[in-house]
N, C-alpha and C positions, 0 to 999 in steps of 0.2 A: 951864251947859252947854258952855261953852266950854272947860272945866280935863275934863271929859267927851272931849269933843274930841283934844284934845292929847295926852291920853295916850292914846286908840286909836291917833297916831301912827305911821309906824314910824320908830326913829331912827340907820338908817340900813340901806344893804344890806349892807355889811361885819358879819361878828359879832364881837364883842367876840374877844379873844385867847386870854379866858378860861371861850367858851363851852361849850357841852357835846359840840357836835364834837368839838372840838380833842383834849381831853380820850380821846373814842375813835377819836380818830384816832391817838395816842398807843399806847392798847392793840394796836389795826391792830399797829403796824410792833413793841410788843414781842412779840408773837406770833409777825410774821415773822421776826425775827433770831433768835428760840429755834428756830425751823424752820430756821431756813441754818447754824445751830452744830448739830444736829441731820445736816439731809443733810450737812454737810461729817463727822461722826461717823461715819454711815454707812457713807458713802463710800470710808475709809480703814479700818472693821473686813473690810469688804466687798474692799480689796485684797491686805490682811496676808490674809488666811482664803484667798485666792486663789490666790495668790504662793506659803506658804507651802503649799498642796496642791502646784500646780505642781512646786515645790522638791522634795517631799518624793520626787515620784514619776521625781526624778533626770533632769528635765527643766530645766534654770539659763539657759538660752537664751533660752525661754519665761519660765518668771518670774520674768526679768529685766527684761523684757518687758512682761509687768502690772505689774510696780512704777513704772518709768519711768513708764508711760500713765499711773498711779494718784496718781503723786506729781502727777502734771503736772494732772489733775484735780482732787486733794484742794486744791495750790492754788491750782483758780482759785474754786475753791468759796470758800474762807476770803477771798482776795480782795472776792469779792462778799459775804459775811457781812462783810465791815469795812468794806466802800465804804458799805453801808446799813448800818450802822450814822453812820460820819460824816455822811450826807447828815440823820438826824435830827439833827444837829445842826447844820446847813444854813439858814439863813434861807428859809422857807416863803413869803414874801412877792416874792420877787428872783428876779422868773423870766427873765433873764439869766442869772445866778448857778447859777440851776438848768439851764437849755439847754446852758449851760457845761460843766458838770460831767457832764452828762449824755452828752456830749460827746468827755469828757476821759475818762470812767468806759468805755463803749466802746474808745474808743481803747488802752485801758487790756488791758483781756482779749484784747482782739484781738495784740495787743504776749508775749503771757505766752504 
């Protein structure tokens, strides 16, 4: 009877690192990274098409403005996708590190 009670006792509140929830979160991270790359690629295509169409219409000043604004947007998206990749490799257990990185990345995006 006591052996059965020992088997039913929880081992702890923290799941093991190889628990199923960790694998599911890794799949979500991979999907988010792929989505971020897709968004950046679509932004680049839209910017190039719009700037080309405006340039063909003999409005070079507007085409340059669209191109420069689009490049800023694409660079910001690329920075975000790169930082998502870096965050995936950081320790999930260190809350202070996660908070510092969050503030640093937010300030970095405003700097750009």
